[in-house]
N, C-alpha and C positions, 0 to 999 in steps of 0.2 A: 484438435486444439480448442480449447475454450477459452478467448481473452475478450474481456469487456473494455474498450477502447473510451475513455472519457478525454478528449483532446481538443480542448478550445485555446486558440492561440490569438483570438483578437480580444485585447482586454482593454480596449479604449473607452469602454462606456463604465468599468469599474473604478468608481471614485471612493476617496475614503470614507464618505458619509454611507455610501451604499454598502460599502463591506462591512462596517460595523453594524450596520441594520441586519444585514443577512448572517451576520456571526451571531449576534444575540439570539436570532430567531432558529438557528439551528442547534444553538446550545439548550436551549429550552428544551426542545425536542430530545436532545440526547439525554437531560437529565431523567425525562418521563421514561426514556428507554432502561438508564439504569436503575431506575425505582422498580421497575418491572423485573428486571433480572434479579435483584435482591428480594422482592418478593416470591419469585415463583424459581428460586434457586436454579437461576439459569446458568450458561459457562460460555461467555463470548472471549473470543482470541482473534485480535486484528494482527496481521501481519504487515511490517513496513518494510519494503525492499526498495533497492535502487543505489545507484551510484553516489559516491561520495559529494557531498553538497546539494544534493538532490530535494533535501528539505524534510528529511522523514523525522527527525527529532523534534523540530520547529513543529511540524504536523501534529504530533502526537501530544504535546504540550497544548496546542490549540484544542485538540479534542477534549482533553482530561483537565482543563484549567478549573472548571467549577462542578466538577465531578465529587462525589463524596470520598475522600480519600481513602477510607477502609476497604472500601468495595472495589478498587482497581489496582491494578500492580503494572508498573513500569519495568521491562525486561530489557537487559543489555546485558549480555553475556561477554565475559572477555576471552582471552586466549583459552582454548580448551586444553585439558591436561591430557597426558598421554593416554589415559584409560578412557576420558570423554571422546577423544578423538577416534578411539576403537569402537566406542559404544554411543554412537552419534543420536540415535534416536532416544535412546535412555536418557542423555543429557538434556535433551528437550522436552522429553516427557514430564521431567519434575517441575517445569515452569508453565504448564498446562493449566489454565485457571480453575479453581475449586467452584463449588456451588455457589452462586449469588457474586460472582466475581466477572470483571473484564480485563483481560490482559492486553497490554500494547506490547509488541516484540519489536524494538528498534534493532531491525535484522533476525534472521529467525534461522532455523535448520537449512535454507537455502543458501547460507555461506557455502555450503557445500556443493552446489551447483555451479557457481560463478567465481567467487573470490579465490577459495581454497585450491581448486585446479589449476588457476591461473597463476597464483602466487607460489605454487609449489607447497602449500599449507598441508595437502593430502594426497594419496597416491592415486594413480589411475584407477586402480580397482576400488578402493574407496568411493571415488567418484562414482564408479559405473555401478557398483553395490546401491547407493544412495539413489541414483536415478532409477535404478530398477524397483525399489522397494517403496519410495516415498508415496507414491499414489495409493497405495493399499493402506501404509501408515495412516494417512490423512483419512481415509474411508472409514479406519477402524474409529479414529477421533470422534468424527462426525457421528458414527454409530453409537458411540459412549454420550452422545449429548452436546459436544463442541460444537458452538457455531462458529465457524472459520470464515474470515474474510482475508484475502492475500492481494494487498495493494503493492503496484509496483511504481514508483515516482521515477518518471522518465525526463532527462534535460537534454539540451542538445551539448555538443562537444564545445562551441563557444561560451555558452551559458557556463558551463563548468569550470572555464577557464576564468571567467571574470569572478565568479565566487572564489576561485582557489586564490587568486590576486588579492580580493578584497580580504579573505582571513588572513593572508601572510601579512598584509600590510595593517592590520588592525590592532589596535593596542591592547584590546579586549579579548580577541580570538585567535590571536597569533598561535596561541599553543595548540589549537586544534588541527593545525597544518603538520603533519608527522613525515618523514622520509619516505614512509610507506605509501602515502597519499602522492607524493611525486613521482613514486614509480607506477601507481595506478594509472595515472595520466597518459603515460607512454603506451598503456596496454589497451586503449580505447576500443580498436578493432576487434581485440581478443574479447573483451568484456561484453562486445555487442554479438557477437557469435555464440558465447555461452548463454547468454540471456535469450536469444532466440531459441536455442536448445532446451533452455528449460521451460520457457513458454509452450513450445511444441509437445514436449512430455508430458509436463506437469500441470497444464491448463486443463482441468478435465469438467465434465458436466456437473460434477457434484462439489469440485472446488476449482472454480475458473481463477484467473489472473485479472485485476482489475488495474489496468496500466492507466495512470494520470500523468498528464502533460504538467509539469513541475517548473517550466521556464519562468512562470509567474507563481511564486509561492501563494499568495494570497487566494488566487482562482482556484489553485490545487487544493489547498485547505477546505475551501468551501465545497469544491466538487466532490472530494472524498467523503466528507463528513453527511453531505447530502444523499450521495450514494448508499452508505452504510443507514443511513436512517430509511430511505425508501424501501431497501431490500429487507429491512428487519421488522417484523410484527412486536408491538408493544402497546400496552393499554393506553388509552387518549391520543393515539397517534394522530397527526394531521399529515395527509399527503403534501409534501415539498415541492413542488413545481419551481422551476428557477424563477427568480426576480426578474422583473421587466427588463433590465439591463441584459440578463443573460438570454432571457428569450429571443431578444432581437440579434442574437449571434448566429448567422448561419454557417456555421462550421461543426455541427455533430456529425458523427459519423457512426456507420453500422454495416454488418455485413449479412447479406441475404442470399441462401444457396451458391455461397461462395463467391459472391459479387459484393466489392465494397461500394457503399454510398457514401461520399463525401459531400462536405459544404451544404448539408441539410439545414432548414429550419427548425426550432424545437416542436412545431406541429408536425412536419413531415417525419422527423427523428420519432416522435411517438406513435404515429400509425404504423411506421416499417417494423419499429421494433417489436412490435407483437408478434410478427414473424420470424424475426431476425435470430440469426446463428449467435449472436452475441448475449442473448439473454437468457 
């Protein structure tokens, strides 16, 4: 299993001014990356998975707000047709980015790994076939030139309840809460089980999962974008170390030879991560 955990839970040092400064810094770098993608006909695909209210859609807006619109795509597919359900990978192959494009997937082919089997939207056999074939399919995408990043936005059960309640009581967002969402809340443990199975079987060396603590949406957006920029090469790149407020947080974590190291400072994390199982 290959999973990179970016889990920061102490956000007291992040004030509104620090957030705005960091957001601007990262967005300038992301625009450089987009220019490099366009110039060199690169194809970047960014998957956003996670439970309802985890902040996937708002993170995508955060990433893309100042990008050149003609050169990125926001993908959110609806309910699959009968044919699409039976030809799962072909359905998603259609939305893989063309040359010079960045695609943001607000949920992806991994709905078949979690939501569909839990909610009864696919058969057991369809689930098993997907889990058996998905790693090879992603390797083919990568071999074809796709630069794939898979984010999983994780939040606590209590935080999800708070956000669901806020959504229900909002005069502007009430319509986002569906009967299906209410059913999902009652299946928390099942979602956890299938999520862990997904991580175990589909987090690979060439295509790891990047788990983002999204209990605080602001830090989740900064953390995920900074990760993407640091792992991706592009012209004019600046290495993006966390700002001072983030460096002082002693809650980085990583794995080394099967042993998890928690509550690391930034400096400790950078030393151990050179040899880490997670990098």
